[in-house]
Every structure is written in structure tokens, then in C-alpha cells.
C-alpha positions in Angstrom: 140.4 84.6 266.9 143.5 85.5 268.7 141.6 87.8 270.9 139.2 85.0 271.8 142.0 82.6 272.7 143.7 85.2 274.8 140.4 85.9 276.6 139.9 82.2 277.2 143.3 81.9 278.7 142.8 84.8 281.0 139.5 83.4 282.1 141.1 80.0 282.8 143.8 81.7 285.0 141.1 83.7 286.8 139.0 80.6 287.4 142.1 78.8 288.7 142.8 81.6 291.2 139.2 81.6 292.4 139.3 77.8 293.0 142.5 78.2 294.9 141.1 80.9 297.1 138.0 78.8 297.7 140.1 75.9 298.7 142.1 78.0 301.2 138.9 79.3 302.6 137.4 75.9 303.1 140.7 74.7 304.7 140.6 77.6 307.1 137.0 77.0 307.9 137.7 73.4 308.6 140.6 74.3 310.9 138.4 76.8 312.7 135.7 74.2 313.1 138.2 71.8 314.6 139.4 74.4 317.0 135.7 75.2 318.0 135.1 71.5 318.6 138.2 71.5 320.9 136.9 74.6 322.6 133.5 73.0 323.2 135.2 70.1 324.8 137.5 72.1 327.0 136.9 72.4 330.7 136.5 76.2 330.5 134.3 76.4 327.4 130.9 75.8 329.1 129.8 73.6 326.2 130.7 70.2 327.6 131.9 68.6 330.8 130.9 69.5 334.4 129.1 72.8 335.1 131.1 75.4 336.9 128.0 75.5 339.2 128.0 71.7 339.9 129.1 72.4 343.5 125.9 74.4 344.2 123.6 72.6 346.6 119.8 72.9 346.4 118.7 75.5 349.0 115.9 74.7 351.4 112.5 76.3 350.8 111.7 79.5 352.6 110.2 78.4 356.0 107.2 80.7 355.4 106.7 80.7 351.6 107.6 77.0 351.4 104.4 76.3 353.3 102.3 77.5 350.4 104.4 75.4 348.0 103.7 72.3 350.0 100.0 73.3 350.3 99.7 73.7 346.5 101.0 70.2 345.9 98.4 68.6 348.2 95.3 67.3 346.3 93.2 67.0 349.5 89.8 68.9 349.2 90.0 69.8 352.9 93.5 71.3 352.9 94.0 74.6 354.7 96.8 77.1 354.3 97.5 79.1 357.5 101.1 79.8 356.7 101.5 83.0 354.7 100.2 86.2 356.1 97.7 87.2 353.5 94.1 88.1 354.2 91.3 85.8 352.9 87.6 86.4 352.8 85.0 84.2 354.6 85.0 82.1 351.4 88.7 81.7 351.6 89.4 83.9 348.5 92.0 86.7 348.1 90.5 90.1 348.7 91.1 93.2 346.6 89.7 96.2 348.5 86.9 98.1 346.8 88.7 101.3 347.4 91.8 99.9 345.7 89.7 99.0 342.7 88.2 102.5 342.6 91.7 104.1 342.9 93.0 102.0 340.0 90.0 103.0 337.9 90.7 106.6 338.5 94.3 106.1 337.5 93.2 104.5 334.3 90.8 107.3 333.5 93.3 110.0 334.3 90.8 111.8 336.5 93.2 112.9 339.3 92.9 116.6 339.3 95.6 117.2 342.0 98.0 114.4 341.1 100.4 114.8 338.2 99.6 112.9 335.0 102.9 111.2 335.7 101.3 108.9 338.2 98.4 107.8 336.0 99.3 107.7 332.4 103.0 108.1 331.9 105.3 105.2 332.8 108.5 107.2 333.2 111.0 106.6 336.0 110.2 107.9 339.4 112.9 109.8 341.3 115.2 107.7 343.4 113.3 108.5 346.5 109.9 107.6 344.8 106.6 109.4 344.4 106.8 112.7 346.4 103.1 112.8 347.3 103.2 109.2 348.4 106.1 109.9 350.7 104.4 113.0 352.2 101.1 111.2 352.9 102.8 108.1 354.3 104.7 110.2 356.8 101.5 111.8 357.9 99.7 108.5 358.2 102.5 107.2 360.5 103.4 110.2 362.6 100.0 112.0 362.6 98.5 115.0 360.8 99.8 117.5 363.3 103.2 115.9 363.9 105.8 118.5 365.1 108.6 116.4 363.5 107.0 116.7 360.1 106.1 120.4 360.6 109.8 121.1 361.4 111.0 119.1 358.4 112.9 116.7 360.7 111.5 113.6 358.8 112.8 112.2 355.6 110.7 109.6 353.9 111.6 107.5 350.8 109.5 105.1 348.9 110.8 101.5 349.1 109.9 98.0 348.1 107.3 97.3 350.8 108.4 96.4 354.3 111.4 94.2 353.4 112.9 96.8 351.1 112.4 99.5 353.7 114.2 97.4 356.3 117.0 96.7 353.9 117.5 100.3 352.9 117.4 101.4 356.5 119.8 98.6 357.5 122.4 99.5 354.8 122.1 103.2 355.7 122.9 102.4 359.3 125.7 100.1 358.4 127.4 103.0 356.5 126.6 106.0 358.7 125.8 104.9 362.2 128.5 104.4 364.8 127.0 101.2 366.2 126.8 98.2 363.8 124.8 95.9 366.1 121.0 95.5 365.9 119.0 93.7 368.6 115.9 91.9 367.3 113.2 90.2 369.4 113.2 86.5 370.0 111.2 85.3 368.2 110.7 87.6 365.2 109.8 87.4 361.6 112.1 84.9 359.9 113.3 87.4 357.3 114.6 89.9 359.8 118.0 88.3 360.6 118.8 87.7 356.9 117.8 91.3 355.9 120.0 92.9 358.5 122.9 90.6 358.2 123.1 91.1 354.5 122.8 94.9 355.1 126.0 94.7 357.0 124.8 94.7 360.6 125.7 92.3 363.4 122.4 90.7 364.6 121.8 89.8 368.3 118.5 89.0 370.1 116.6 90.2 373.1 114.0 88.2 375.1 110.5 88.9 374.0 108.1 86.0 374.3 107.5 83.8 377.3 106.4 80.3 376.3 105.2 79.6 379.8 102.6 82.4 379.8 102.3 82.7 376.1 102.7 86.4 376.7 105.4 89.1 376.9 108.6 88.4 378.8 108.7 92.1 379.8 111.3 91.6 382.6 113.7 89.7 380.2 113.1 92.4 377.5 114.1 95.2 379.8 117.1 93.3 381.2 118.4 92.5 377.7 118.0 96.1 376.4 119.6 97.5 379.6 122.6 95.3 379.0 122.9 96.2 375.3 125.9 98.5 374.4 125.1 102.2 374.4 123.9 103.3 371.0 122.9 99.8 369.8 120.0 99.6 367.3 116.8 97.9 368.5 114.2 96.5 366.2 110.7 97.0 367.5 107.5 95.7 366.0 105.2 98.8 366.0 102.1 96.6 366.5 100.8 93.1 366.0 104.1 91.4 366.7 104.9 88.7 364.2 104.8 85.8 364.9 103.5 86.0 368.5 100.7 88.5 368.3 101.9 89.7 371.7 102.3 93.5 372.1 103.4 95.6 375.0 100.7 97.7 376.8 100.9 101.5 376.5 102.5 101.6 380.0 105.1 99.0 379.0 105.9 100.9 375.8 106.5 104.0 377.9 109.0 102.0 380.1 110.7 100.7 377.0 111.0 104.2 375.6 112.5 105.6 378.8 115.0 102.8 379.0 116.0 103.1 375.3 116.4 106.9 375.5 118.5 106.7 378.7 120.7 104.0 377.1 120.9 106.0 373.9 119.6 103.0 371.9 118.4 103.6 368.4 114.8 102.5 367.7 114.0 100.9 364.3 110.3 100.2 364.0 108.9 97.6 361.7 105.3 98.8 361.0 103.7 96.1 358.8 100.2 96.1 360.2 99.1 99.7 360.9 95.3 99.6 361.3 95.3 95.8 360.9 95.9 95.0 364.6 93.2 97.0 366.4 91.3 98.3 363.4 92.5 101.9 364.2 95.3 103.5 362.3 96.0 105.9 365.1 96.0 103.3 367.9 98.4 101.1 366.0 100.8 104.0 365.5 100.9 105.0 369.2 104.2 103.3 370.0 105.9 105.0 367.1 104.4 108.4 367.9 105.5 108.0 371.5 109.1 107.8 370.5 108.8 110.6 368.0 107.1 112.9 370.5 110.1 113.0 372.8 112.2 114.7 370.1 114.6 111.8 369.7 115.6 110.1 366.5 114.3 106.8 365.1 113.7 104.8 361.9 110.3 103.4 360.7 109.8 100.8 358.0 106.2 101.0 356.7 104.3 98.6 354.5 101.0 98.7 352.6 100.9 95.0 351.8 98.5 94.1 354.6 96.5 97.2 355.4 95.7 97.9 351.7 96.0 94.3 350.4 98.8 95.5 348.0 100.9 92.4 348.6 102.2 92.0 345.1 102.6 95.8 344.4 105.5 96.0 346.9 104.6 99.4 348.3 106.4 100.7 351.4 108.3 103.6 352.8 111.3 104.2 355.1 111.1 107.3 357.3 114.0 108.5 359.4 113.2 111.0 362.1 116.2 113.3 362.8 116.8 116.0 365.4 117.1 118.8 362.8 115.9 119.7 359.3 119.4 120.1 357.9 120.3 116.6 359.2 117.2 115.1 357.6 118.2 116.6 354.3 121.7 115.2 354.4 120.3 111.8 355.5 118.0 111.8 352.4 121.0 112.5 350.1 122.7 109.4 351.5 119.6 107.2 351.2 119.7 108.0 347.5 123.2 106.5 347.4 121.9 103.4 349.1 118.9 103.0 346.8 120.5 103.9 343.4 122.8 100.8 343.0 120.2 98.5 344.7 117.1 99.0 342.5 117.6 102.5 341.1 114.1 103.7 341.8 110.8 102.2 343.0 107.8 101.2 340.9 105.0 103.7 340.2 101.7 101.9 340.2 101.3 100.8 343.8 102.5 104.1 345.2 100.0 105.9 342.9 97.2 103.7 344.3 98.2 104.6 347.9 98.5 108.3 347.2 95.1 108.3 345.5 93.5 106.8 348.5 95.3 108.8 351.2 94.8 112.2 349.6 91.0 111.9 349.0 88.9 112.2 352.2 86.1 110.1 351.0 88.4 107.3 349.7 90.4 107.5 352.9 87.3 107.0 355.0 86.2 104.1 352.8 89.6 102.5 353.3 89.3 102.8 357.1 85.9 101.1 357.0 87.2 98.2 354.9 90.3 98.0 357.0 88.4 97.8 360.3 86.1 95.1 358.7 89.2 93.0 358.0 90.6 93.5 361.6 87.2 92.7 363.1 86.8 89.5 361.1 90.2 88.3 362.4 89.1 89.1 366.0 85.9 87.1 365.4 88.0 84.2 364.1 90.1 84.3 367.3 86.9 84.1 369.4 85.5 81.2 367.3 88.6 79.2 367.5 88.9 79.7 371.2 85.2 78.7 371.7 85.7 75.6 369.5 88.7 74.4 371.5 86.9 75.0 374.8 83.8 73.1 373.5 86.0 70.1 372.6 87.7 70.2 376.0 91.1 70.5 374.5 93.7 70.3 377.3 95.5 73.5 378.2 94.7 77.2 378.5 93.9 78.7 375.1 93.0 82.2 376.3 96.1 83.5 374.5 94.3 83.1 371.2 91.9 85.9 372.1 94.5 87.9 374.0 97.0 88.1 371.1 96.5 90.7 368.4 96.8 91.1 364.7 97.1 88.6 361.8 98.9 85.8 363.6 98.4 83.6 366.6 101.4 81.8 368.3 99.5 78.7 369.3 102.2 77.0 371.4 102.1 73.9 369.3 105.4 72.1 368.8 107.0 70.9 365.6 105.8 67.3 366.0 102.2 68.5 366.6 102.4 70.8 363.5 103.7 67.9 361.4 100.9 65.7 362.7 98.3 68.3 361.7 99.8 68.6 358.3 99.9 64.8 357.7 96.6 63.8 359.2 94.5 67.0 358.7 96.1 68.7 355.7 96.6 71.9 357.7 99.7 73.9 356.6 101.4 76.3 359.0 105.0 77.2 360.0 106.8 74.7 362.1 106.9 77.1 365.1 103.2 76.8 365.6 102.3 80.2 364.1 98.9 80.3 362.3 97.5 83.1 360.2 94.1 84.0 361.6 93.4 85.8 358.3 93.3 82.5 356.5 90.5 81.1 358.7 86.8 81.2 358.1 83.7 80.1 360.0 83.7 77.0 357.8 87.3 76.0 358.5 87.5 76.8 362.2 85.9 73.4 363.2 88.5 71.5 361.1 91.3 73.4 362.7 90.0 72.9 366.2 89.6 69.1 365.5 93.3 69.0 364.3 94.6 71.0 367.3 92.6 68.8 369.7 93.9 65.6 368.2 97.5 66.9 368.1 97.4 68.0 371.7 95.8 64.9 373.1 97.9 62.4 371.1 101.2 64.2 371.2 101.2 66.0 374.5 
């Protein structure tokens, strides 16, 4: 009995202690909750009140990609998107090249005897400079199979994120390691060029390129501006199919540009986004680049497979830097790695594997050139059809520049008001500077575009 009473007393004390501990715990929890409420309501908590990003203003749409956004919102059945530079079939559909489909199937089936399994089955990281075979084949495509610069190991090539990534890596390398920090870009040029090079750390200036009066090349102004540029300045050159004008120098003019740039010790930086897409010939479209490489001088080349292989979304490109000696090229590559590593670490594997598969196989390469020429020829046909349609309508002005210009784009000469009129009244979407993508036209849509241009010119001259 005594033992039971004693046990009951002990249990009572223990229970009392537990209740006391629980009460203290609940009190502490209540205080913590009160503090949390205060925290949520504080200006620095992020839970309540104005956002620390409240001052951020809405940025305008990209002038090129924004065209597609506006186009997609338009319910009109006759709308036409001529803004973004992406190839479309005669039916207005996106095109995946047959040779690209074949290459992808080979990769899926692991049937590449001479390419590492790495590129087809395994999804491991690539080296910082990318897929080695892709780099080697890309350099040969740009500089030629028998290039002395390649043979002497004076070229370093690194895989980058399409043309934009190649330009950015090249720009940052120059900002760190080249004595001149100013780059001259043509006026006009692709809208992304100034932003890419400014953010890379270079000072951007322009040189005259397009003559609105003739809708052709302002060759005299171009030479004058390059001649007055400081010695050693960087000069951005469109390798072919100048964007947005479609106006290219002749081979004779290129030679004069080369002579002037070498005499002034200007550094050429080529943007080659349309090799094979301008003339239909890979070699012809690389002539300007090869002209500069053949003289033994140094230059940079940004290369893209977005247009000529239709690999827009794969973001496949390469940056090549031609140096005057093999040991210099090796050191340059080591520094390119230091640019790339903190930027995106290493490039994606799939797109580069597609390109390498096509470039290394003779039959697939030939198939690609046939498909590439077919795309280029269709664009040339669209130029002729549009010119003929405007002439048939008696549209005021000389429209011969449409068939004289080359590549994916035509610089129509239409002003902002005329472009806005065409968008509002005819549901035709294009950039405000009057650039149209000939690759987005078809035989069915040429008459609609010609009607719109005719109306814009006659009503808003």
C-alpha cells in the first residue's frame, strides 16, 4: 500500500513537470510565431509590403523576336510573318532537313563507326571547347580543306552557342587580351551586335555601309571610315549575305577592304551566319574569309549552323581565331577556356553531334549541299517573283534592289510608317526598318505582300 501511494506521488510530480515543460514550450512557440509575424511584416522580410524589385520597369520586346510575338496574337487568317530569319517551305511550314533527320537517326542507333559513342549515347559533359571532331570539321568548312593555316596549326576553333555565343566569346577574349578595345560595326547591322559587344566589354562604333539612295553599298564611305579608324581597331565584317541589307561587296571590293585593313593593322572579326545560304555554294560564301586568311594575317570568325542546317534551336556554332603561329594559337585556346568556363561551362552535345555526323560523311555532306542549294534557290526565286509582282502593279520606284541583294533578307527601303500601315491593314509583320525575310515568303503569299507594298508606297509616299 505504501509502495503504491509513493508511486502515485512520484507519478503526480512527474506529470506536473511534464505539464510545466509543455507550457513553457507552447509559450516559446507562441513568442516565436509572434516574431515570425513581425518578420513577415518587416520591410526586409520579402513576405509583405513593396517588392524590392518594384522599381524594375517592363522592358520593350526585342525588335526582331517581338515581331513574332505580335504575329502570334493576330487572329487574321491572312497574316504573314516576315520578321524572324527562319526558313519556311513553300507551304509556310518550318523545315527540318532530311539529312538532319538521317543524322539524328544514326545517333539514336549508335551506328557511327568513326565517332565516339560519347556523341551518340552518353550524355556526359563535353570539354570546355566542345566536341573535337565538330571543331575540326567546322574549321575545314570555313577555311577550306587545304587551308595552310589549318595545316600549320595556326587556327584554334572552339564550339560555342551558335553565332551569338561565338561573337560573345570572341568579344570577351578581345576585351581581355587585345590592345584595342574598340570595335567598328557596319551601319546598319544585326540588332544584337551592339549589345553583344558592349556587354563583352568593347566600345562600339560604326562605319558607313548602306547607301539608302542607291539601296546598295556605300563603298566610298566604308573605306573612308575604316581608313580613319585608329590603328589596330577591331572591325566586324559580315562574311556574306549582310543582315539586314542583303548587300555584299564584290570580290574586287573585298580585296580593297582587305588591303586597307591590313595596311591600317585593323583586326577583322567575321560574322558568318549564312555560309552556303547566300549563293548556294559553301565555298563562294566563304571567299571573303579565306581571302583574309590567305594573306597570313590574323582574324576571328564566328560561325553558325542555325540557318544552313536549320538547327536554330540547337544553338550550334563555332569561334575560330586564326593566329600567326601554332604556339600562339595554343595559348589563345587556353585563354578561351577561361572565358567559356564561367559563362556556360561547356556547350551542348546534340547539335554538334548532328553537324559532325553530316560533315564527316561524304554522302551525307553531298546530300546537305543539295538541300542547302535548294533553300538558297527558292529564296532567289521569291526575290524574282516579288520584283515581278511589284512591276506588274506599277508600284512607284525602282525595285531592282530586291533581285540584286543576296541572302535571307531584303532591305526594302520602306519607312516605319509604311511598315506600320502594312501591319495594320494587311497583317504583314516585319521589322520597323523595312527588312523582310525572303525565306518566309511563298508563291502563294507574294501577291499579298506586293499588294501591301504597293498600297503603302502609293498612300504614304
